[in-house]
C-alpha positions in Angstrom: -18.2 -8.3 -0.2 -21.7 -6.3 1.0 -21.5 -2.8 1.5 -22.3 -2.8 4.9 -19.9 -3.4 7.1 -20.9 -6.7 9.7 -19.8 -7.5 13.1 -18.2 -10.7 11.7 -14.9 -9.5 12.4 -16.0 -6.9 15.4 -13.1 -8.6 17.7 -10.6 -8.1 15.4 -7.9 -4.8 15.2 -9.7 -3.3 12.7 -10.1 0.7 11.8 -12.5 3.0 10.3 -11.6 5.3 7.5 -13.6 8.3 6.7 -12.7 9.0 3.1 -12.5 12.9 3.3 -13.7 15.6 0.9 -14.8 13.6 -2.6 -13.3 16.1 -4.4 -10.0 15.9 -3.1 -7.3 13.2 -2.8 -8.7 11.2 0.2 -10.0 8.4 -2.0 -6.5 8.3 -4.0 -4.0 8.3 -0.8 -6.6 5.8 0.6 -6.3 3.4 -1.8 -2.4 3.5 -2.5 -2.1 3.2 1.3 -4.2 -0.3 1.3 -2.4 -1.5 -1.7 -0.4 -4.0 1.0 -3.6 -4.6 2.7 -5.4 -7.2 0.3 -6.6 -10.3 1.2 -6.4 -9.3 5.0 -9.8 -9.8 6.5 -8.7 -7.5 9.3 -8.6 -4.6 6.6 -10.0 -1.3 7.8 -13.3 -0.4 6.8 -13.9 2.2 4.6 -16.8 4.8 4.8 -17.8 6.9 1.9 -19.1 6.5 -1.6 -18.3 2.9 -3.2 -19.2 4.2 -7.1 -17.1 7.2 -6.6 -14.6 5.3 -5.6 -14.5 3.0 -8.2 -14.0 5.9 -10.5 -11.4 7.0 -8.4 -9.7 3.7 -8.7 -10.0 3.2 -12.5 -8.3 6.9 -12.8 -5.3 5.8 -11.1 -5.3 2.0 -12.9 -5.5 4.4 -16.2 -3.0 6.3 -15.3 -0.4 4.9 -13.1 1.6 2.2 -12.4 1.7 2.6 -8.6 -0.1 -0.3 -6.9 -3.4 1.0 -5.4 -6.4 -1.6 -3.7 -9.5 -2.4 -5.5 -12.8 -1.3 -3.8 -14.4 -4.2 -4.9 -12.3 -6.3 -2.4 -12.4 -4.0 0.0 -15.6 -3.7 2.9 -17.4 -0.4 2.7 -20.0 1.2 4.3 -21.6 2.9 1.1 -23.3 6.4 1.9 -23.6 7.4 -1.8 -23.1 11.1 -3.2 -26.3 13.4 -3.4 -24.9 14.4 -6.7 -21.8 13.9 -8.6 -18.3 15.6 -7.7 -16.0 16.6 -9.7 -12.3 16.3 -8.7 -10.7 19.4 -8.0 -13.9 21.2 -8.0 -15.4 21.4 -4.1 -18.3 22.5 -3.3 -21.3 22.4 -0.6 -22.2 18.8 -1.6 -18.5 17.8 -1.5 -18.7 19.5 2.3 -21.6 17.9 2.8 -20.7 14.3 2.2 -17.5 14.2 4.0 -19.5 15.5 7.0 -21.4 12.9 7.1 -19.1 10.1 6.1 -16.7 11.5 9.1 -20.1 11.2 11.7 -21.1 7.3 10.4 -17.3 6.5 10.5 -17.1 7.5 14.2 -20.5 6.1 14.7 -18.9 2.5 13.9 -16.2 3.4 16.3 -18.5 4.1 18.4 -20.6 0.9 18.5 -17.5 -1.2 19.1 -17.3 -2.3 15.5 -14.0 -0.9 14.7 -11.2 -0.1 17.2 -10.2 3.4 16.1 -10.7 6.1 13.5 -8.5 7.6 10.6 -9.7 10.3 8.6 -9.0 11.6 5.1 -8.4 15.5 5.1 -12.0 17.7 4.6 -12.2 21.3 3.7 -13.6 23.5 6.6 -14.9 26.3 4.0 -16.8 23.5 2.5 -18.4 21.8 5.2 -18.9 25.7 6.6 -20.8 26.4 2.7 -22.8 23.0 3.6 -24.2 24.5 6.9 -21.8 22.5 9.5 -19.8 25.3 11.1 -17.3 23.6 13.1 -13.6 25.2 13.3 -12.3 21.4 11.9 -12.7 17.9 12.3 -11.5 17.4 15.8 -14.1 19.7 17.1 -16.8 17.8 15.3 -15.1 14.3 17.3 -15.4 16.0 20.3 -18.9 17.0 20.0 -19.9 13.6 18.5 -18.0 11.9 21.5 -19.4 14.1 24.1 -16.0 15.5 25.1 -15.1 19.0 26.6 -12.3 19.5 24.5 -9.8 17.3 22.3 -6.3 18.0 21.9 -4.5 18.1 18.8 -1.1 16.2 18.5 1.5 15.4 15.9 3.1 12.3 16.3 5.9 11.0 13.1 9.0 8.6 13.6 11.6 9.6 12.2 13.4 7.0 9.4 16.9 7.7 10.1 17.2 7.1 13.9 13.7 5.9 14.7 13.3 8.9 17.6 9.9 10.2 17.5 8.6 13.6 17.0 5.7 14.6 19.5 4.3 18.1 19.0 0.7 19.2 21.2 -0.8 22.5 20.0 -2.1 24.4 23.0 -4.6 26.3 20.6 -5.4 24.9 17.5 -7.8 26.4 14.8 -8.1 29.9 15.8 -7.0 33.2 14.6 -3.2 34.3 15.8 -4.7 37.5 17.1 -7.3 35.3 19.5 -4.2 33.0 20.6 -3.2 35.4 23.6 -6.8 35.7 25.3 -7.4 31.9 25.0 -4.3 30.6 26.4 -4.0 30.6 30.0 -2.0 29.1 32.8 -4.9 26.6 33.4 -5.0 25.6 29.3 -1.1 25.0 29.0 -1.1 22.5 32.3 -4.0 20.6 31.1 -2.3 20.3 28.2 0.9 19.7 29.7 -1.1 16.5 31.5 -2.3 15.3 28.0 1.4 15.7 26.3 2.8 13.7 29.5 0.3 11.7 29.4 0.8 10.2 25.5 4.6 10.6 26.0 4.7 8.3 29.1 3.6 5.4 26.4 7.2 5.2 25.4 9.2 6.7 28.2 7.8 6.6 31.8 9.9 9.5 32.6 9.4 11.4 29.9 11.1 14.9 28.9 8.8 17.5 27.9 9.8 21.1 26.2 7.7 23.9 26.0 7.8 26.9 24.0 7.3 30.4 24.9 4.8 32.7 23.2 6.8 35.4 22.0 10.3 36.2 20.4 13.1 35.4 22.5 10.5 33.8 25.2 9.7 37.2 25.9 13.4 38.2 26.7 12.7 38.9 30.7 9.6 41.0 29.4 10.6 43.4 27.1 9.8 41.5 24.3 6.1 40.2 25.9 4.6 39.8 29.3 2.8 36.5 29.3 6.2 34.1 30.1 6.7 36.6 33.0 3.1 36.8 34.6 1.8 33.6 34.7 3.6 30.9 32.1 7.0 30.4 34.0 5.2 29.9 37.6 2.8 27.4 36.0 5.6 25.3 34.3 7.5 25.6 38.0 4.6 24.6 39.7 3.5 21.7 37.1 7.4 20.2 37.6 6.9 20.2 41.3 4.3 18.3 41.2 5.5 16.0 38.5 9.5 15.4 39.5 9.4 12.3 37.5 9.2 14.5 34.5 11.5 16.4 33.0 10.1 20.1 31.6 12.1 23.0 30.5 10.8 26.2 29.2 9.7 28.4 27.9 12.2 28.3 25.5 12.8 30.9 22.4 10.4 29.2 20.1 12.7 29.9 16.9 15.0 27.6 18.9 12.8 25.2 20.4 12.8 22.9 17.7 16.6 22.4 17.1 17.3 19.4 19.2 13.8 17.6 17.1 15.7 18.7 14.2 19.1 16.8 15.3 17.2 14.2 16.8 15.4 12.8 13.2 18.8 13.0 11.7 21.5 11.8 14.2 21.1 8.6 16.3 23.4 10.2 19.0 21.1 13.1 19.4 18.4 11.2 19.7 19.2 10.0 23.3 18.8 13.5 24.9 15.9 15.1 22.6 12.5 15.9 24.5 10.1 13.0 24.1 7.5 15.8 23.6 6.6 19.3 22.7 4.6 22.0 23.8 3.5 24.6 21.1 1.2 27.6 22.1 -0.4 28.0 18.6 -1.0 26.2 15.3 1.8 27.2 13.1 4.4 27.5 15.9 3.7 23.5 16.0 2.9 22.6 12.8 6.2 24.5 10.8 8.6 22.4 12.0 6.8 18.8 12.3 5.8 19.8 8.4 9.5 20.4 7.6 11.2 17.4 9.5 8.5 14.9 8.9 5.6 15.8 6.3 5.6 12.9 4.8 5.5 10.5 8.2 3.7 12.9 10.8 0.0 12.0 11.4 -2.4 14.3 13.3 -3.7 12.2 16.6 -6.3 13.3 18.4 -6.6 13.0 22.2 -9.0 13.2 24.7 -11.7 11.4 23.3 -13.2 8.0 24.1 -11.5 6.0 20.7 -8.1 7.0 19.4 -8.0 9.1 16.0 -5.3 9.5 13.6 -5.2 11.7 10.0 -2.7 12.6 7.7 -1.0 15.6 8.2 -1.7 16.9 4.9 -5.1 18.8 3.4 -7.5 18.0 0.4 -5.1 18.7 -2.7 -7.8 20.0 -4.6 -4.7 21.2 -7.0 -3.4 17.9 -7.7 -6.9 15.7 -7.0 -7.6 13.3 -10.5 -4.3 13.3 -11.1 -3.2 10.3 -9.7 0.2 12.4 -7.7 -1.0 12.3 -4.3 1.9 11.1 -2.4 0.4 8.4 0.0 3.3 8.2 3.5 1.6 10.3 5.5 -1.8 8.2 5.0 0.0 4.9 5.5 1.5 6.3 8.3 -2.2 7.3 10.0 -3.1 3.5 9.4 0.1 2.5 10.9 -0.7 4.5 14.0 -3.7 3.8 14.5 -2.8 0.2 14.9 0.0 1.1 17.4 -1.7 3.5 19.6 -5.0 2.3 19.4 
């Protein structure tokens, strides 16, 4: 196939995949995830350096029997690397490449040549080294789309029960010390609207749970005032405005996701578990998600005019080039983009 994405398949459900930091595992997990796409004319369009990806493929074939796609059989928007990149040795050049590839893949979706975007992991440190000062891919996508802000929601379907875990973050990539000042009743109410809208895809009367900020959700003001001062009144107001929803919280953060753990493992518990959880800061939401669903969880950007998904793991610089990276989360990201897009 040619190096440029063509318009011949514009009406088919196609995805664009940006291949992430070339010093990481993005190319490897993408080729492994696409092993079953051979011969399909609706296969995703990859955005990255073809020569680099062919080297990744040759290394995989030489050292592993795990099936993977051959880049020669895939359609690709070829954006060559400015200089050779060594697996596991990221630098400003690898950061610059991943930034360029993300931007180009987004343009494929915005021009409607693809319907949704899947992004392999990048390293913010090396974006910054290349002069691109963004907290992460989500914020760059919001800028490209002209959106005020995109929301980060992590979704995963239990292979045991089929129950779907949905966790949305009220704040994202900021220091923990800045979380209290960034949170407000307005922000929490806006994020609840985003979470409600997403969960209504699966249940017209969704059940939502909100974690507290402080230990024991403030324990009636003895361990923090935020819950008493503004969070509880905001949640009461939202519930009154949305009587078709069931809202609980603020719940003690250390027990908020117990229902998720039960629903993940036990089918009878899934019937009563919340359809969505709102976490007030990054690790509060991501620790339970990764404990339960590290290989299944998908990072989904909401609030953009297009859908974006991403595997729920990082660049894996420590294992890059060794052929041992697991592709399940990338497979889940591709599947979610097709299902939700």
